[in-house]
N, C-alpha and C positions, 0 to 999 in steps of 0.2 A: 653660500651657493658654490657648488663645485665648478671648477673651470671647464671650458669646453673640451680640452684635451683629457681631463680626468673623467668627464662623462663619456667621452669616446672610448677610453680605455675600459671603463666599467661596462659599457655596452658590448665591446668586443669580448670582454671576459665572460659576460652573461651568454653571449652568442656561442663562445667556445664551450661553455658548460653545457648548453643545450645540445650543441653539435656532438659533444663527446657521448652523451647519453641517448643518442638517437638510434641505437641498434637494437634489434629484436631477434629472439629465437622464435621459431614457429614449428608446428607439427601438422602435417597433412595426413589425414587418413587415406589409405590406399585401398582400392578394391582387392578382394581376395584373389582375383584373377592374376595379380602380380606374383602369386606363389607358383605360377606356371613358368615364370622367368628363371632360368637356371642361375644366373648371376645373383638374383635376389635370394633364392633359397640357399645357395652356397654361402652367402654372407650371414645367414641366420640358422646355423645348425641347431641352436637351442630353442627354436621357435616352438611355442606351445599352441597346438591346434585350438582354434576358437578365439585366440587373442587377436587384437587388431594388427594390421600391417600399416606402417607409417613411414613417412619421410621426415627427417629432422633437418632443419636448415637455419641459417641466420641471414639477416638482411638489414640494410639501412633504410628500407622502405617500411611502410605499414604492412603487416603480414597479409591483410586482405588484398592489397595492391600487388604484393609479390605473388600470391596465389593466382590472381587473375593473369599475371604475366606468364607464369608457368603454363597455365591452361591455354594461353594464346600462342605458346611456342616462343616467347621472348625470353632469351637466356634461360631456357627451360631445362629442368631435369626430366629426362625421358619418362621415368616412372610416374612423376607427378602429372606430366602432360597426358599420359595415356591412362593412368589408373587413379589419379587424384579425385577424391570424392568431396572432401570438405576439410576446412581447418578444424583443429581440435584445441581451441583456446583453453579448455579445462586442463590441458597438459603443459601449457607454457605461459599463460598470461601473467602469472604471479611474478615472473622474472623480468618482465619488460617495463620500460626501456632500460638500457644499460650501455656502458662504454664498449667500444669495439673489442678490446682484448677480453673483457668479461663475456661478451656474446660469443666470441670465437671459442672460448673455453667451455661455456655453458652448452653450446651445440654438441660438443663431444660428450660432455658429462651426461646430458639428457639422453642422448642416443644410447650410451652405455647403460644407464639406469633402466630405460625402457626395454632394451635387449635382455638385461638380467631379469626383468619381470616377465619374460616370455613373448614380448612383442616381436613381430617381424619388422626390422628397422633398416632403412636405407639412409645413409648419411655420407655425403660426398664432399 
């Protein structure tokens, strides 16, 4: 039987492993009304009419909780607060959860991929 200190170390190690993989990328679909915002349209010169407009982010929270906070104005992105319609798990759920560094990189890569596909993308 493992010693108490060995069990404690194993528990801490398991906790750290869970902690490391607790980050998520997420995509929020935005209303097309966001296209009336000059900053958004300037950031998307290759936008293809008819494609979705989205916000791409990363969080240590569950994406549903993060979306609710955006909509409530808590640490909110203005575009999500004003124009956010729904989460788009079909665009991100296969990647989650992941370590912090991977989520930070994936946020950028996902935004680039969506923008290259003609989406209107906000990623801050």
